[in-house]
N, C-alpha and C positions, 0 to 999 in steps of 0.2 A: 547034471543039468539037462542033458538030452533025455534022460529017463523020465523026468517029470512032465515033459511036454510032448512026448511021443504019442500019447493016446488022446491028446486034445482034439485032433482032427476027427477021430472016431466019435467022440462025444458031440462035437459040433455037427457032424453029419446026422447023427441020431436026432438031435434037437431040430434040425432043419426038416427032416422027414416028418416029424410029429407036427410041426407048424404047417407044412404043406398039406398034410392030411386034414388038419382042422379047417384050413381055408377051403379045401375042396368040399368038405361036408357042408360048410356054410353056403357055398355057392350052389351046391345041389339042392339044398333046402329052399333057397330063394327061387331057383329055377322051377322046382315042383310047385311052389306057391303061385308063381306067375302062370304056370300051366293051368292050374286049377281055376284061377281067377279068370283067365282068358277063355277057357273052355266053358266055364259056368256062364260067362257073359254071352258066349255064342249060343248056348242052350236057351237062355232067357230071351235073347233077341232072335232066336231061330235063324242064326247066321251060320251057314256051313263054312263060309270063308274064315270066320273067327275060330271055329272048331278045328278046321284044317290047319290054320296057322299055329294054333296051340299044339297040335300033334307034331307039326314040323319042328317047333321049338323044343319040344320034349325029346324028339329024335336026335336033334343036334347035340343034346347034352351027353 
């Protein structure tokens, strides 16, 4: 009985790592999209504050 369950923790850890990676990739894509939108708005509005804030947000990622 112990033999069948001894590797379950390894399997669960591998699944959790894959899930964490997927979530991280999604969050990074959202962050890059927000950076591009805010930086683009800063360029259109000629606002150095918006461009600087977008760069700060990208740096925090």
